[in-house]
Residue, then its C-alpha position, 0 to 999 in steps of 0.5 A: x213918928x219914926x220908930x227908934x232902936x238902941x243896939x248894945x254891943x260888947x266887943x269887936x265881934x259883937x260890933x260886927x254882928x250888930x252892924x250886919x243886922x243894922x245894915x239889913x234893918x236899914x234896908x227893910x225899915x229905912x225910916x227907923x232911927x238907928x242908934x248904937x252903944x259900944x259897951x267895950x272899946x270905941x266902936x270903930x266898927x260903926x265909924x263908916x256908918x256914922x259918917x254916912x249919916x244913917x247910924x248914931x253912936x251914943x253913950x260913954x266909951x273907953x278902951x279898957x286894958x283887957x280889951x273886953x276880956x276881963x272875964x278870962x282872968x282876975x288880973x285883967x278884971x283888976x286892971x279894968x277896975x283900976x282903969x275906970x270900969x265901974x264908972x263907965x258901966x254906971x254911966x252906960x246904965x244911966x244912958x240905957x235907963x233914960x232910953x228905956x223909960x222913954x219906952x223905946x226898944x233895945x236890942x242887946x248883942x253879945x252875952x250877959x252884960x248887954x242883956x242885963x243892961x237891956x233888962x235894967x232899962x225897963x223898956x222892951x228889949x230883944x237879945x241876940x246871943x252871939x258867943x255861946x253854943x251848946x255845940x261847944x260842950x257837946x264836942x270833945x276837946x282837940x287832941x292834946x288839949x286835955x279832957x272835958x272838965x267840970x264846966x262841961x259837966x255843969x253845962x251838961x247838967x243844965x242842958x244849956x251853955x247859958x246860965x239860969x240867971x240868963x234864962x231869967x232875963x230871957x224869959x222876962x216879960x219885957x223881952x220880946x225876942x231871943x235869937x241864938x247862933x244855932x238850933x241846938x242852942x235854941x232847943x236847949x233854951x226852949x227846954x227852960x222856957x225861953x222862946x229862943x229862935x235860931x234864924x241864922x248867923x249874921x257873921x256869915x253875911x257880906x262876903x264877896x265871891x271872886x275867883x283867885x287872881x292869876x298872880x296867886x294861883x301859882x303856889x300855896x295860899x295861907x291867910x294870916x289872922x293875928x287879931x285886931x287888938x294892939x299890942x297883942x296882935x303884933x305879938x301874935x303875928x310874930x309867932x304866926x310868921x315864925x310858924x309860916x316860915x317853917x311850912x314846907x311847900x313845893x313852889x311859892x308860898x303866898x301869905x295874905x295878912x288880913x288886918x284892920x287899919x292897925x297895925x300901920x305900915x310903920x308898926x309892921x316894918x320892924x317886926x317883918x324885918x326881924x322875921x327875915x322879910x324885905x320890903x318890895x315894890x308894890x306891883x299893879x297886880x298886888x295893888x288891884x287885890x287891895x294890898x297896901x304893902x308887899x314883902x318877900x323872904x326867899x320864895x315866900x311873898x307876904x301881902x298886907x291888906x287892911x280891910x281885905x279879909x272879906x275879899x281874901x278869905x275864900x282865896x286861901x287854902x288854910x288859915x293861921x289864926x289868933x283871932x276870934x270872929x274872923x277865924x269863925x268866919x273863915x272856917x264858915x267859908x269852908x277854909x280850915x285853920x290852925x291857931x297858936x294861942x299866946x299870953x293874951x289878953x284875948x287869944x289865950x289857950x283856954x280861948x283857943x281850946x273853946x274855939x276849936x270845940x265850938x267849930x267842931x275841930x275845923x280850927x285846931x290849936x297848936x302848942x308851938x310854932x314848930x307844931x303849927x308848921x308841921x301840921x300846916x305842911x301836912x294839911x296842905x298835902x291833904x286836900x281831902x282832909x281840908x275839904x272835910x274840915x271845911x264842911x264841918x266849919x260850914x255846918x257849925x257856922x251856918x249859911x248866909x242870910x241870918x242878918x235879913x231874917x233877924x231884921x224881919x224878926x226885930x221889925x215884928x217883935x220890937x218895932x211893931 
């Protein structure tokens, strides 16, 4: 009988990581029946794999007001509770419990929620801990963003960013595999009796390496990453464009807006018009790089590319970002970034501050659009600084190949 695996993921970034692991596992174990449950959102990341027939998405799904970030504010939590979070969680738990009682393995990707669900299923499980790293509390906050707080002292006292109740779930007998994002974090868990491994970061897999197209070589290149959740992404983009229009460079400035299927052209048009851009005819050259739309404001060209992040990221000299996973991936490719936190619910000041520490300063949060523009202008004039920050980003994110190594571990520990 073919082996079976249920993967739990709780967020857009976690969905992407889980998909990379499942793609590698499919190559190594083509007969394994792969099933996923997206605990947050609709699991659209898995749509193409499900349509291709090699992956099945199961269980109840619902978009919650906080977008999965109810842990960042009491208001977000209350909105999620009113929107049906308790009933959704109960239905998901029942599904996982049924799976676990049948003796099939579960792989949890994310943080406490999928780990707790996997444990509650009663069967064997593994855990890929994606969001936490001991590098975060071991790195000072960025300049102008306060001093280390009580949470830093708490983590330093524990010797790990993971909490005691999470250690207990990772040490439980049914837990066959624990993988975290870096060796520093693995060592912290090992001191608490968790057999944690650091096989590599799946976020850095699947990127294309291409030379910069001729049409983009003349001028400077900035990547815009407003995030994937609407309507927050539109507000983020408006503030990033305000900053980008103030960046001072000699010659043309190419803005590459990497997004998903949303926002649509119709949703972007009024925002870009208000920012001072005019729509232009899409040239064959622009279409060849994957651009859906092209806009212009003076010497600034803006290209909109749904699904183009993996191709465009390495072409750029600097990122302007209000995204989570994509920003980490960008600096992991050696491209430093500047961020501009807003009202949320995801990319708030606390999130941006923590992200900067996680990535060793390879992404620097700014308080205002004007501050971001001044810093971007300075960074574009300092190739040595960008190279140094890019090296730090690569070091913090690690090399490619983590998905393949994780797939082998899953085969050995969960599917054997």
